[in-house]
N, C-alpha and C positions, 0 to 999 in steps of 0.2 A: 504494500500500500504506500501511497505518497505521504511524505511528511511535510514539514514546513519548507517553503521555497522550492517545492518540486523535488526534494530529495526523497528517494525511495527508501522506505524502511522494510527490509526483507524479512521473510518468515523463515522458520526452520525448514519448511518444505522447499523454499527458494534456495536455501543453503545447500541442499542436496545437488541441485543442478549446478550451482556455482562451484561446489567442491569438485564435481566431475570435470567441469571445464578447466578449472585451475590445475587440477592434477594432469590433465592432458597437456596443458601448456608446459608444465614443469617436465613431464616425460619427454616432450619434444626437445627441450634444451638438453636433457640427459642424453637422448638419442644422438643428437648432432655432435656431441662433445668429441668423440674420436675422429670425426671428419675435419675438425678445425686444425689443419696442418699446413705447413709451407707448401705452396703450389696449387692449392685448391682455390677455385674462383668463388667469389661470393654468389655468382649466378648458380653454380653447382650446389652450394649450400642451400640456396633458396629452393631449388628444384627438389632436393631431398626432403626439406621441411614441408613443401607443398604436397608431395606424394604421401608423406607420413600422416599429415593432417587428414587428407581425404580417406586414407586407408583406415582411419580410426573413427569414421563417421561424422567428421566435422568439416567445416569450411574455413579457409584462412580469412580472418576478419580484415586484415589490411588490404587484401586484393580488391582493387577497384573502389576502395573507400576514399571518397572525395577525389577520385582519379588516380590514387596511388597504384603503380603498375605491378607490384610484386607481392609475394605472400608473407614476407617478413621484412624487418629492417635490420641492416647490418652496417654498423658504424665503426670505422677503423681509425685509431690514433687520434687525430685532431677533429674527427667528425663527432659531434656531440650527440646527435640523434637523427633518426629518419634517413639514414643512409640507404640508398637504393641499390640492391644487388645488381652486379654487372660483370664485366670482364676482368675486374681487378683481382689478381691472385694474391693470396695471403703470403706474407714474407716473414722470415725469422725475425723475432723481435717486435712484431705487431701486437697491439692490444686491441681486442675486438668486442663490441657489444652486439649480441643477437637478441632481437625483441620479437616475440611471437604472441599472437592473439587468436587462437582457434575459437570458433563459434560452434558450440556443441548443444544440440537440442534447444537452440534459441538463447543459450547463455554464453557470455564471453568469458574467456580466461586469458589473463594478460600478465606477462612476466618478461623480464630481460635479465641477462646475465653477462658478465665479462668473461672473456677467454684470453689466455696468453698463448702466443704462437712461438713454440720453441723457447729458447732462453731470451728473456726480456731484460731491459736495463733495470737497475735497482730502483730508480726514480719512478719508472712506469709501474713496477710491481707494488711499490708503496702506495701510489695513487689508487690502484685497483683495490688494495686491501682497505684503505681508509674509506673509500667510497662504500664498500660493503658494510663496514662498521657503522658508517653514518646512517645508512638505511636502517640497520637494526636498532640503532639508538632511537630513531624516530618511531619505529614500530613498538618499541618497549614501553612507550608512554601512552599507547592507545588503550582507552577504557572509557566507559560511560562517564560523562562529566568532565573529561579532559577536553582541551580546546585544540583547534587547528594550530593556533600559535604555539602550543606546547610541542606539537610534532615538529614544526619548523625550527623552533629554538633548539631542540635536542640535536637535530641534524646540523644546524648551523654551528653550534658550539663545538661539536667534534671536528667538523671539517676545518673550521678556522683555527682550531688549536694546532692543526698540522699545516697551516698556512695555505690551504687550498681555497680557491674561489668557487662559490656556488652559482650555477647558472640560474638566473631569475626569469628567463624568457619562457621556460616550460615548467609544467607542474604535474603532479598526480591528479587523479580525477575519479569521480564516481563511476561505477561500472555495474552491469547486471545484464539485463536484456538489451541494454543500450551500450555501445562501445564507449562513448564518452558522455558523462553526465555530471551534474553537481554532486558533491562540492568539489571545488578546485583545492588541491592539497599543495600549498606552497612549502618549499624546502628551507625556508628561513622564517623567522618570526619572533614574537615576544611571548613569554609565558602568560597564560591566562587570557590572551586576546583571541578574537575570532569565534567562530561557531563552536558550541559545545557538542561533543560526540554523543550519539545515542545508540543503544543496542539495535542491531539490524542494518546499520549503515555498512555499505561495502564500497571500497575505493582502493586505488593504487597509491603507493608511495614509491617514488622513482628518482631520487636525487642524482644530479649530474654535477660532477666536480671537475674543475680545471686546474692544471698546474700553474697556469698563467692568470690572465685577467678573465673576468666573467663574461665579457661581451661575446656575442655570437652573430653570425650573419647567415642568411639563407642563400644557397647557390641558385643558379639560373633554372635548375630543374624544378624549383618551387617547393622542394621538400628537404633536401640535405642541409642540415645545420652544422656549421663548423665554427671553431674558435677563431675570432678575428686575428689573434696573434699567433695562430697555428700551434698553440701549446696543446699538450695531450689532454684528453678528456676521458672520463669514465662514468659509467652509470650502472646501477642495479635497480631492479623493480620487483616488488611483490604485490600481489593482490590479497587483501585481507578484509575481514569483517570485524565490526565492533560487537562483542558478545556481552552478556550480562556481567561477566566477571573480568573482561579484558579484551582479548582479541583472538582471532583464529586466522592463520595464514593459509590461504588456499593453494599457494603455488610453491610449497616446499618441495625440494628435489626428492623423488622416491629413491634415487641412488645415493642420497646423502651428500650431494655436491653443494657447497656453499660458496667458497671463494677460491679462485685459482691459486696454485696449479691443481687441476683435477686429476686424480689417479683413477683411470678407467680399469674396469675388471675384465679379465679374459684375455 
């Protein structure tokens, strides 16, 4: 049902569909992990993700969304978000974000994860780790009665402690049967400010941190966002619900992957 300002308050029955969609999103990122190697093109990764999504009874949410041409977003190095898969081959030392949003039985599951290609520079590895930690700091304050400002402040405090800049041009968002909905989840803020959280809200938290300055620009393709100073950028994203006692993350990795380097089995 709808709450204040058009924000949907989901039921436990809704949570079943959201859990399934979120789990498929996380499984997709688990599946693609061993393919993220030097020499593979982002187009090939997109094809594998597209086929996997269809094989599991879902459709790729990004495909044709507002004209977006591919089934996932793949953002490399100084690309902040919404990188369009293409002919670019991954190279040793790259850091890569892969963002997937399968739509399963009408419900969207949305998550992104960083990957390291071969051996990466220490500064790149640290950026990736701190970005993941910042995401989790934001998630840990989620509970009924907490505010959106509490989430942003927790992320901002950790990121700035490590002297990273937070991208302010993009934010997390409500999600459910709609890909993007209210509320907007800013990754910076002041404690106690903003909307209070209520059980049943479902949204993403997806901070983007830059080694350099926070400013970004959009390339001529209308989608790809890059750092203006070409500094490295990293992002992690989870989809979660506010519960009566705290939160539930719908996009936890079934394989137990959290932050690179990932050790694949088999």
